[in-house]
C-alpha positions, 0 to 999 in steps of 0.5 A, spaced: 521 325 232 529 322 238 525 321 245 530 326 248 528 331 242 521 330 243 523 332 253 527 338 251 521 341 246 515 338 251 521 343 256 520 349 253 514 350 251 511 348 258 516 352 260 514 358 256 506 357 256 506 356 263 512 361 267 514 357 269 523 356 270 527 351 265 529 348 272 524 347 276 521 341 270 524 336 272 522 328 271 521 327 278 516 334 279 509 334 281 506 335 274 500 338 277 504 343 283 510 345 280 506 349 273 500 349 279 495 347 273 489 348 274 482 346 271 482 351 266 490 350 264 489 344 262 486 346 256 492 350 255 497 343 256 492 340 252 492 346 246 499 346 246 500 338 246 496 339 240 499 344 237 507 342 238 507 334 237 499 334 232 496 329 236 489 329 240 488 330 247 483 326 251 481 329 258 481 322 261 489 322 258 492 326 264 489 320 269 496 316 271 500 323 270 503 326 276 510 326 275 513 330 269 516 322 267 510 319 267 507 325 262 514 324 257 511 316 257 505 318 254 507 323 249 513 320 246 508 314 246 502 318 244 509 320 238 510 314 236 503 312 235 502 318 230 510 317 227 507 309 224 501 311 221 
């Protein structure tokens, strides 16, 4: 899967799942603030990632993820790891 395709797919499910404008999802924007995430929303986020990309997410994976770019980098890395298996 291409990086551009991963980012487009990620933005689409985030906008739909968290009911935010796609224009508000930019690489430098803060993930938690933009999506208005609380602790329960992280569960929804984990489920959405697992359903869309087919890999398991651990809560500690979110440590250090602040911006959407951080999130993209994480998803891209995990998708690449999965493709190598």
